[in-house]
N, C-alpha and C positions, 0 to 999 in steps of 0.2 A: 410702349407696347402693352397690350392688355391680353387677357385670356378669356375665352368663351366658356371654359369649364374650370374656373379658378379653384373649385373645391378639391380637384384632383392634385393640386400642388402639395397637399400633405404628404404625397408619396416621396417628396424630396427628403423627408426625414430618413429614408432608407440610405441616403448617401453618407451622412456622418456615421450611421450604424455600420455600414460596410467598411468605411474608412477605419473605424475603431477596431473592427474585427481583423482587418489586414495588419494593423499595427500590433495587435496582440499576437497574431500568427508569427510575425517577424521576431518578436521578443521570445516566443516559445522556441523557435529554431535556434536563436542565439544561446538560450539556456542549455539546450541539448548539446550544442557544440562545446560548451564549457565543461561538460562531463568527461571529455577526453583527458587522459593523463598529460598529454603534451599537445597544446594548441599549435605550437610551431610545427610539429610533425604533420598535423592535419593540413595546415596551410601549404606546406611543401608538397604534400601529396595532391592537393587540389589545384595547385598552380595559382596564378593571379585571379582574384575574385572578380565577379561582374561589377562590383561597386554600385554606383548609383543607377547604372543601366537596368538593373533588375527591378527597379521601382517604376520605370517609365511605362512599360506595357500595362501594368495594373492601373496606373494613374490615367492612362488614355481610356481604358475600359470604364473606369469610374466616371470620367468626363462624358463618355458616350451615353452611359446610363442616365446621367443628369439631363443631357439634352433630350434623350428619348422621353423622360418623364415630362419635361416641358412641352414636348410635342403632343403628349396625351392630353394635356390641359388645353390644347387648341389655341396657340398664340395667334394674335392678330395685331397688325400694325398699319399705320397710315402710310401708304406708298403710292407711287405714280405708276399706273399701268395703262395699257391700251383700253380705251373706253369700249365696253360691250354694248352700251346703249346711250344714245344722246339725242338731243333735239336741236334741229337747225330751223330757224325762221328766216325765210327769204322775204325781205321787205323790198318790194320793187316799185319804183317810180313809174306811174302811168300818166304823168302830166303831159300837156301839149308840147312842152319843150323837148320831150323825148322823141318827137317826130323829126328832129333835125337830122340831116343827112351827112354830117361830118364823120359819122361812123356808118359804113355801108351795110345793108341798104338804108337803114335808119337806126338811130340809137335804140329805139324801142324794139325793133325786130331782132337786132343783134343781141340785146339783153335777153329777150325771150329764148333765143336759140342757145345761148350760153347757159342760161338757167336750167333748161331742159337737159343739157349735157351734164351739168353738175348733179342734178337729181339722179340721173341714170347711173352715175358713177359711184354713188354712195352705197355703203354696205346695207344689207337688208334689215339690220337692226337699228338703223338711224331713223328717227321720226322727223319728218319734214313738214313744216307748215308754211303757208304763203299769205303774206299781207300785201295788199295793193294800196297805194296812197297817191292822191292828187291833192285836191283842196281839203280832203279829210282822208281817214284811213279805214280800211275794212279787212277783216279776215275772210279771205276767199277760199281757204282750205285749212281746216284744223290739222294740227300735227298728226301724221299718220305714216305708217311704213309702206303703204300702198303707193308705189311710184306712179302708177297709171293715173290715179286720182290727182296727184300733185301736178303731173304734166298737163292733164286736161284743164286744171285750174289756170295754169300759166297760159295756155293757148286761148283761154276765153277773155284775156285782157283786151281792153280797148282804151284809147286815149281820153283823158278828161282835162278840165281846166284847173289851174292852180297847182301849187306844190307845197305840201306840208310835211317836210322831212321829220320834224319833231313829233308830229302825230303818228307817223309811221313807226317810229321807235317806241312810243308809248303803247300803241296797240300790240306791237310785237312782244313787249314785256308782259302786258296783260295776258297774252296768249300763253306765254311760257309758264306763268304763275297762276293761271286760272284755276287749277285744281288744288292750290295751296291756300286759298282763301286769304290772299294778301291784298291790301289796298295799295295799288300802284300809284294812285293819285291821278287817274285818267280823267281829263276834263270832258265835259259833256260833248264838246264840239270835236273831240279827237276822232270820234267814230260816228259815221252817219248810218242811220238805220234804213235799210232798203225799203222803198215805197213810202217813206215818211217825209219826203221833201228834201232829203240830203243831197250832197253833191254827187253821189253815186247812184246809178240806177241798177237794181239787182239784175236786170236783163243783161247788162254789160259783163257781168262776172259769173253768169250762170246762177244756179239755185243753191249754192253752197255758202253764200255769204253769212258770216256770223257777227252780229253787232256786239260791240263791247262798250263799256263806259257807264252803263246804267246799272248800278248795284244797290239801288235804294232799298230793295227788299232783303238783300243779304248783307248784313253788317260784316265788313272784312277787317282783319287784323292789320295794324300798322306795321309796315315792313321795317325791320331793323337793319340799319346800314352794316355792310360787311366790307371787307377789303376789295378794291377794284380788281376785276378779273379772277376772283376766287371761286365763282360759281362755274363748275366744270361740266355740268350736265346739259347745258344749252348755250348756244351762241346765236347772234343775229348777223345775217349777211345783208347789208344795206346797199342796194344798187340804185344810183341816182345821178343826175347831173348836178345835184347839190344846190340848185337855185331856189331857196325857200322863198315863197311869196305870201304864205298865210299859215295859220295854225300855230301850234305850240312851238316855242323857241327850241331849235334842235340842240343847242348847247345845254340848256336846262334838262332836256330829255336825256342827253348823254350822261349828265351828272346823276340822274335818277337810275340809269342803267348801271353806272359805276357803283352806286350805293347798294345795288342788289347783286353786285359781283358779276354781271353779265357783260361779256365782251361784244362789242359791235364792230365787226369788220366792215369797212366802207369801201365800196368800189365806185370810183368816179368814171362815168362814161361820157366821152366827148373829147374834143380837142381844145387846146388853149385859145386857138383862134375862133372857135365856135362856128356857127352857121347862121345864115339869114333865114328866118322862119316867118312865113306869111299866114295871117288868119284874119278874117273879117275885113278884108280889103286893106289891111295894114301889115307892116312888116317890122321885125325887130331882130337884133342879133342875140342869140342865146349862147352863153359861154359856160364852161365848167367852173363851178365854185369849189376849187380844191381846198382852200383854206379851212372852210367849215368841216369838210369831210375828214381832213387831217386832225382837226381838233377833236372830233367825235371819237376817232380811233384812239387818239392819245389819251383822252380822259378815261376811256374804258379799258385801257391796257391791251388794245388790239392793234391791228395794222390797217394802213390805207394802201389801196392799190389803184393805179391809174390805168384805164383802158381807152385806147384811142382807135382800136379796131376790133372786129369780131374775133380775130385770132387772139388778141390780147386778153379778151374776156375769158376765153376757154382756158388759157394758160393760168389766169388768175384763179379760176375756180378749181383747177387742178392743184394749185399750191394751197388753196384754202382747205382742201380735203386733208392735207397733212397737218394743218394748224390746230385742229381740235380733236385729234384722235386720242390724246393722252388725258387721263383723268386721275386726280388724287383722291383716294378714298380708302376707307378702312377695309383691309383684306386679310383673310385667314392665311397664315404662312406655315401651317402644320407640316406640309410636305417638305418645305425647306429644312425644318428642324429634323425631321425623320431622315432625310437624305444625309444631313451633316452627321447625325449619329451613326448611320451606316458606314460612312467614310472613316470615322474615328475607329470603329470596330475593326475595319479592314487594316488600317494603319497599325493598330495595336497587335493584331494577329501576325502581320508581316514582320514587325520588329521582334516579336517573341520567337518566331520561327527562325529568323535570321541569327539572332544572338544566342538562343538557348536550345534550338531544334525542338521546341515544344510551344504550345500555346499556354502562357501563364495566366 
């Protein structure tokens, strides 16, 4: 525990001074009593004495004063409370395999619908960003509290070729720490710049795409590893069928997220049987790669969820809502100390009135 106004702790010197004054007062009363010719006659007249009980109310009042002085110094402690502000990055797979129909109407449309539901259910102080990835990754909506902008970004998705789950994670991390001047170690190919021959066409995602990965003009600080899952201000929700075909290794990307303390909740969409998907006159079976998604969640101290239907997706997002509302942070607890001091005063006054019919 620390104090925001530690200089006021000098007031604690009043406690031993008052304690000494109380001891002197008790001794003075004892000397006055000894002046009587017969102490035994006084005791008989007064009846049984209060004994140690007479010291309890003053001791409680002195303890209350001590707690109140600590409250004046504004104590603060690291505690876990509901987060008043957080960032959620929705990293969504827009690859061709998401057109599979093993989740009706398609994996892609079911994911879009569930993501929009998730966004609308978040509290107004949660910042939500959106990253879309196929063969490379792109920020299509910077973190914002404007839900309408986030929903519009999700609605502008269209399918692309390739699946780079690792790149989606790295670009999500870069989005979270973009204002902290940290070097995430984002490869040049993790993000494609609209209009420059990348895998994404800016028209497909609207005009809000933000390229990441080129920080040659801005020298960034090397990120220092922290405990996995310890960064409570932001999380990544990764929704994909998990079949990585290109880009950065998703396991290595998960390890980078773990080093930064960011949890990556993975949502696997599709069925274990998969579906036959045809393109370019050819057909292939696309199946859910659960193993990779489970590893990503485990490495980052998060959770993996499986969705085999649109209803499952909505239930998953509802459960995710309760997963990252708690945040451990340094919080002022002055009110708690003041309340405790008030309770002690009431207890002392009650005991004094009960035992001696006066407030001692």
